[in-house]
N, C-alpha and C positions, 0 to 999 in steps of 0.2 A: 668645586673644581671647575675652572673655566676651560672649555674645550673648543678650539677653532676647527672647523671642517673646511678643507680645501680640495675640491674635486670638480671637474668640468662636467660631470654627469648629474643632472638634477635629481634622478631617482636615488643615486647613491648619497648625495647630500641629505635628501629628505630622510632616507632610511637611517643614516648615522645620527642625525639629530634626534630622531625618535628614540633610538637605542640610548643615547646619552641622557636625554631629559627624562627617561623612565627611572633613572637611578637618583635616589635622594642625594642632594648636595652637588650634583653635576648639572651644568647647563651650557648651552651654546650661545654665547653673546652675538655671534654672527657666523655665517657660512659664506664661502666664496667660490666662484667658478674659475678663478685664475689666481696665480701666485702673486702678481703685483698688487691686487687689491688687499690681499692678506698681509703683505708687507706694509702697506700704507696704514692699515688698521693698527698694527702693532707699533707703529711709531708713537701713537698717543694712547694706547690701551694695553692693558696686561692680559696674559693668558698663561694657563699652566701647561696645557698640552695642545699640540697641533697634529691633527690626522690629516695626512695629504697623499694624493695620488702622485705619480712620477710624471706621466706624460699629460700635459695640459697645454692649451694654446698659450704661446708666449713663453715665459720662463718655466722651466721644469720644476718639479717638486724638490729635486736635489739641489738645484741652484738656488731655490728659495730658501732651503734649510741653510745653506752655506751662508746666504746674506743674513738670515735671522740669527744665526749662531752667535755672531760677534755682537750684534745689537741687543739680542734677547737671551743671554746665556742661561737664564733660569728656566726657559721653556724646554719641555720634553716632547720629542717628536716620535710619531708613529707613521710608518709608510704603509699604505694599503693600495696595492697595485696588482694589475694583471700581468706584469712583466717580471720574470724570474731570472733574468740574465745575471751571471755572476758578477759582471763589472758594476752593475747597479747595486747589488747587495754589498759588494766590497766598499764602494764609495759611501753607501749608507753607514757602514760600520765605522769608516774613517771620519764621518761627520758626527758620530756619536748618537745615531738613531737608536731609540730604545727598543722598538719592535718593528719587524719587517713582515707584514702579513700579506697573503696572496688572496686576490679576488678569484671566485667567490669565497667569502668567509661567513661564519655564523655569528649572529648576535652574541652568543655566549663567548666567543673567542674574543670579540672586541671588548666585551665587558670585562673579561678575565684580564686582558692586557692593561686596561684602565685601572682596575682594582689593584693590580700589582704595582703600577706606577704610583698610585696614591699611597700604598702601604710602604713602598721602598724608598721614596724620595722625601727626605726630611725638609719640606719646603713650606709647611703650613705658616710658620712664623714669617718667613721671608715674604710669602704671598700677602699675608695680612698687612705687612709693613707698607706694601704698595697699594693695597686695595682701597684704603680711605682716600688718598690723594687722586687716585685714578677715578674713583666714583665722584669726587667733588668736581673734577674737570668735566666729566660727562654731564653732571647737573648744570654746571655753569654754561656749557655750550648748548644744552637744551633750552635754558632761559634766554640765551642769546638768540637762538633760532626763533623763539616765540616773539621776541622784541622786534626782530626783523620782518617776520612774516605774519604778524597778527592781522594784517589787512587781507591776507589771501586765504583761500579755502584749501587747507591742507589737512592730510590724514596723519595718524599716528605712524602709518607705514612710510609716508613721505619724510617725516621728521627722523625716523630711525635710520632710513637710508642715508640721509644727509650726515648722520653721526656715525655711520659704519657699525651699527649695532641692531640686534633684532627688536621688533616692536614690543614683544612681551618683556624682554630684558629691560628696555628703556622705561616702560611703564612701571614694572616692579621696582626698579632702582629708584625712580623719582618718588614714588609713594614711600619707600623705606627711608629715604634720606631727607625728605621734606615734610613728611606727614600729611600730604595732600595728594590727591589724584592728579595726573598731569592734565586731564581734561578740565578739571576745576581750575587749575593754575592758568591755563589758556583763556578761560572765561574771565578769571579775575583781571588779567592783563587787558583784555579787550574792553571790559567795563571801565577800567581806570582810564584807558585811552578815550572811551566814549564821554566820560566826564570832561576831559580836556577839550573835546570838539564842541560839547554842549556849552562850555563857558565862552566859546568864540562864536559871536553872532553871525559871522561870515558863513557858517555852516548851517544848513536847514536841519531841523530835528529829524525829519523823515529820511535824510540821507545818512545820518550818523551810523545806523546799523550796518550799512553796506561799507562805510569807511573803516569799521573795525572788524570786517570779515564775518558778520553774522547776516546771512542772506534773508531770514525770515524776520520782518519787523515786529510781528506779534511776539515771537519768542524773545527777541531783543528787549522789548518793553517789559515782558514778564520777568526776565532774569534781572533786568535793571531794578525793577521795583522790588523784587525779592532781596536784592543786595542793599539798596539805598533807601527803601521805604517810600519811594515815589516814582512816578513815571518819568521818562526822559523829558517830556513837555513840562511837567511840574518842577523838575529840577532846573531846567532852563529859566522858568518864570521866577523861581525863588532866588536863583543866582542874579538875575537881572534886577529884581527888586532890591536885593542887598547892595548892588552897586549904586543905587539911586538914594539909598538911605543917607540922611544928613549925619555927619559925625557928632557924637555926644560932646556937649560942652564940659570942659574940665572945671 
């Protein structure tokens, strides 16, 4: 079950993420400090449950739910707030909020609410129908990110932030759907780009590692040799010699 966390308090977000991810089959693809970011995430991604505060900078949690309700009718909402005003609770009921929990609450109460949602909502087939295309879109965007940024020194966290998902979720999803680690894929792309640079004599061999985002030339030479069975210089020389070979007579 995919559960989004929306709360402007970092300690609350961290605590909720920990509670969710301790339960088998539950995970947090991303958490947000504001409603607008959560809405942007759900434009291109699926979620089963959203746990949100009411009062946050910018859009309120209730206004966010109202916007999400029409765009994402399958999402179940839980409000976790320190405000017990009747008008808030009444509007939450009108918006179809499943649970209205008051801060401070216990991990057991949150877990029980989520377990009830999981048991009572016949959404597994519906979620599965959207899961594969959504995952494919994330993988495609991850590959596009690598193609655009292979020259740069970026981290998994940088990449995940650009895709509006958590680093662990991105890493696990990529491995599950492609059969290879994301770090290995990034290296593969960089080495393929390196081959292209080495086939162009305008680029010096010693500069190629930097051009493909690998800062350490020794490490670059090592992984290149492991992949292609020769050093970058040997590859350049072999490619150059083939260019000057006379074509065989027919």
